[in-house]
C-alpha positions in Angstrom: -6.1 -9.8 -21.3 -9.1 -8.7 -18.6 -8.0 -5.6 -17.0 -7.2 -7.1 -13.2 -7.3 -5.3 -10.3 -7.6 -6.1 -6.5 -10.1 -4.8 -4.3 -9.5 -4.8 -0.5 -12.2 -3.3 2.3 -10.8 -2.6 5.7 -13.6 -1.6 8.5 -11.3 0.4 11.3 -12.3 1.5 14.3 -10.4 4.7 14.1 -11.3 8.3 12.9 -9.4 8.8 8.9 -7.2 11.4 10.1 -5.6 7.9 12.5 -5.7 5.9 9.4 -3.9 8.1 7.1 -1.1 8.8 9.3 -0.7 4.8 8.8 -0.7 4.9 5.3 1.5 8.2 4.9 4.0 8.4 7.3 7.4 6.4 7.5 7.6 5.1 11.3 4.0 4.5 10.9 4.4 2.4 8.1 6.9 0.3 9.6 4.3 -1.1 12.0 1.7 -2.9 9.5 3.7 -2.8 6.1 7.4 -2.0 5.9 10.3 0.8 7.3 9.7 4.0 5.3 12.9 5.9 4.0 11.1 9.0 4.2 7.1 10.2 5.0 5.0 10.5 1.5 3.9 13.5 -0.1 2.5 14.5 -3.3 4.8 14.5 -6.4 7.7 12.4 -4.5 9.2 9.2 -4.3 8.2 6.8 -2.1 10.7 3.7 -0.9 10.2 1.3 1.9 13.0 -1.2 2.8 13.4 -4.8 3.9 14.1 -5.8 7.9 15.5 -9.3 6.4 18.6 -10.3 7.9 22.0 -9.1 6.2 19.6 -7.3 3.8 18.2 -4.3 6.3 17.8 -1.1 4.8 17.9 -2.4 1.5 14.7 -1.0 -0.9 12.4 -3.3 -1.0 8.9 -1.9 -2.6 9.1 1.5 -4.1 7.1 4.2 -6.8 5.6 7.6 -6.8 3.0 8.9 -4.8 0.6 10.3 -7.6 -1.9 12.0 -5.1 -2.7 13.1 -1.6 -6.1 14.2 -0.4 -5.9 14.1 3.0 -7.2 12.2 4.6 -9.7 10.9 2.0 -7.6 9.4 -1.0 -4.0 8.6 -1.7 -3.0 7.2 -4.7 0.5 5.9 -5.6 2.3 3.5 -8.0 3.7 0.4 -6.4 6.8 -1.9 -8.1 9.6 -3.9 -6.8 12.2 -6.2 -8.5 9.8 -9.3 -8.6 7.9 -7.0 -10.4 11.0 -6.0 -12.9 10.0 -2.5 -11.9 6.5 -2.7 -13.9 4.3 0.0 -12.1 1.1 -0.8 -10.9 -0.8 2.1 -9.3 -2.5 1.9 -5.4 -5.7 3.8 -4.6 -6.8 4.0 -1.2 -10.0 5.8 -0.4 -10.9 6.4 3.6 -14.4 6.8 3.8 -15.0 8.1 7.6 -18.3 6.8 9.5 -20.0 6.6 12.7 -17.5 4.5 14.6 -14.4 4.7 12.4 -13.1 4.1 9.0 -13.8 2.0 5.7 -10.7 1.8 4.3 -10.4 0.7 0.4 -7.2 -0.4 -1.5 -7.9 -0.7 -5.1 -4.3 -1.9 -6.8 -4.7 -2.3 -10.4 -2.3 -2.3 -13.4 -1.5 -6.1 -13.2 -2.4 -6.2 -17.0 1.2 -5.0 -17.9 2.8 -7.8 -15.8 3.9 -9.7 -18.8 4.9 -12.9 -17.0 2.2 -15.0 -15.4 0.0 -11.8 -14.0 -2.7 -13.5 -12.5 -0.5 -15.5 -10.6 1.7 -12.2 -9.8 -2.2 -10.4 -8.9 -3.0 -13.7 -6.6 0.3 -13.5 -5.1 0.0 -9.6 -4.0 -3.5 -10.3 -2.8 -2.3 -12.8 -0.4 0.5 -10.4 0.8 -2.3 -7.6 1.0 -3.7 -9.9 3.4 -1.3 -10.6 5.8 0.1 -6.9 5.7 -3.6 -6.0 6.8 -4.2 -8.4 9.6 -1.4 -6.1 11.3 -2.6 -2.6 10.1 -6.0 -3.7 11.7 -4.1 -4.6 15.0 -1.8 -1.1 15.5 -4.8 1.1 13.9 -7.3 -0.3 16.0 
């Protein structure tokens, strides 16, 4: 199977230091993605929780933080129950430019998904688009 990767680029009207907080701080993740249990730290585990009625606080997405180069690069694994714990990888790069930050996400590792890798990647592609609409609103 061909190595598949999702590549998303956002132009945000905020400095990289500000954008970084929304990728790494639990309370700020909640504003656009899901509530984090703790702030992200290099080498540590990260977990975000669901806010679905009757399931509040349950583990939703999780992984391990592999690299943190504040405020330029964040790399972590990413999985959840529907991925059957198959670990994919998210690499976030922040490039500060005059007027804001170019944020790029590369989400790869889909070839490790045994059943319907393309459909699973496509579903996450749509999901990231929905989350990024909220990220733009809260960061700018």
